[in-house]
C-alpha positions in Angstrom: 91.3 128.3 82.8 90.5 129.5 86.3 93.0 127.4 88.3 93.1 128.0 92.0 96.6 127.7 93.4 97.7 127.5 97.0 98.2 131.3 97.0 95.0 132.2 95.4 93.1 129.8 97.7 94.1 131.8 100.7 92.5 134.9 99.2 89.2 133.0 99.2 88.4 134.0 95.6 89.2 133.2 92.0 88.2 136.7 91.0 85.7 136.5 88.2 86.7 133.1 86.8 83.6 131.0 86.1 83.3 127.5 87.3 83.5 125.1 84.4 83.2 121.5 85.3 85.3 120.3 82.4 88.3 122.3 83.7 88.2 121.1 87.3 90.9 118.8 88.6 88.5 116.3 90.3 86.4 115.9 87.2 89.5 115.4 85.0 91.1 112.9 87.5 87.8 111.0 87.6 87.6 110.8 83.8 91.3 109.6 83.6 90.6 107.1 86.3 87.6 105.7 84.4 89.7 105.4 81.2 92.5 103.8 83.2 90.1 101.2 84.8 88.6 100.3 81.4 92.1 99.7 80.0 93.0 97.7 83.2 90.0 95.5 82.7 90.9 94.9 79.0 94.4 93.8 80.0 93.7 92.0 83.3 90.1 90.8 83.5 91.1 88.2 86.1 91.7 90.7 88.9 90.3 94.1 89.9 92.8 97.0 90.1 92.5 97.0 93.9 93.2 93.3 94.1 96.2 93.6 91.8 97.5 96.6 93.9 97.2 94.7 97.1 98.8 91.6 95.6 101.6 93.6 94.2 102.3 95.3 97.5 102.1 92.0 99.3 104.7 90.5 96.9 106.9 93.5 97.6 106.6 93.5 101.4 106.0 89.8 102.2 104.1 89.4 105.5 102.4 92.6 106.7 99.4 93.5 108.8 96.1 94.0 107.0 95.9 97.6 108.3 99.4 98.4 107.1 98.7 96.9 103.7 95.6 99.1 103.5 97.7 102.2 104.3 100.3 101.2 101.7 97.8 100.8 98.9 95.6 103.8 100.0 92.5 101.7 100.9 90.3 102.2 104.0 89.8 99.4 106.5 86.6 98.1 105.0 87.9 98.1 101.5 91.2 96.3 102.3 89.3 93.7 104.3 87.2 92.9 101.3 90.1 92.8 99.0 92.1 90.5 101.3 89.0 88.3 101.7 88.8 87.9 97.9 92.5 87.3 97.5 92.2 84.6 100.2 89.2 83.0 98.4 91.3 82.7 95.3 94.3 81.3 97.2 96.4 84.3 96.3 97.0 85.3 100.0 96.8 83.8 103.4 96.1 85.4 106.8 97.0 84.5 110.4 96.8 86.2 113.7 100.0 88.0 114.8 101.5 85.9 117.5 102.7 89.0 119.3 99.3 90.8 119.1 96.2 88.7 118.6 94.2 91.8 117.4 96.5 92.1 114.3 95.9 90.1 111.2 99.0 89.3 109.1 98.6 88.9 105.4 101.1 87.3 103.0 101.0 86.2 99.4 100.8 82.5 98.7 103.0 80.7 96.2 100.1 80.9 93.8 99.8 84.6 94.6 103.4 85.3 93.8 103.0 83.3 90.5 99.9 85.3 89.6 101.7 88.5 90.3 104.6 87.5 88.2 102.3 86.4 85.4 100.1 89.6 85.5 102.8 92.2 86.1 103.7 92.5 82.4 100.1 93.1 81.6 99.9 95.7 84.4 102.9 97.5 82.8 101.0 97.4 79.6 98.1 99.1 81.3 100.3 102.0 82.4 101.8 102.3 79.0 98.4 102.4 77.3 97.0 104.8 79.8 100.0 107.2 79.1 100.1 106.6 75.3 98.5 109.9 74.4 101.5 111.7 76.0 105.1 112.0 75.0 107.6 110.2 77.2 108.6 113.6 78.7 105.0 114.6 79.3 104.3 111.2 80.9 107.3 111.5 83.3 106.2 115.1 84.2 102.6 114.0 84.8 103.8 111.2 87.1 106.0 113.6 89.0 103.2 116.1 89.4 100.7 113.5 90.5 103.2 112.2 93.1 103.4 115.7 94.5 99.6 115.7 95.0 99.6 112.5 97.0 
């Protein structure tokens, strides 16, 4: 298959292995992500996956700075700002200046945001289940373990 591991990467070559796009990790991850997002939209058309991720993390953490929220959900500054703005527009989150540091913006879920998260969380679990359905339970657990190692 022509897999380049940590050890083979240091040699600077994959010997004579041809580059086949369909066997490359980035291509496969993108295809899986596209499939997952389609499933997500089928189950939860009310929120984007990024909005749901931010709302879920807010419900887990409570009040947190916007930058910290972005780090916790793997979104850059511009993306998390837009996501928070959209959550605020839907009354799912509120923001206020940090009283100890006026440069920091604190974000927290509203009562409606917590209710929305509670309402949508079972659908989100269904997204994960449907995404992993082609795998056995053991394969799914292994995949999640391996993907966690890559983050």
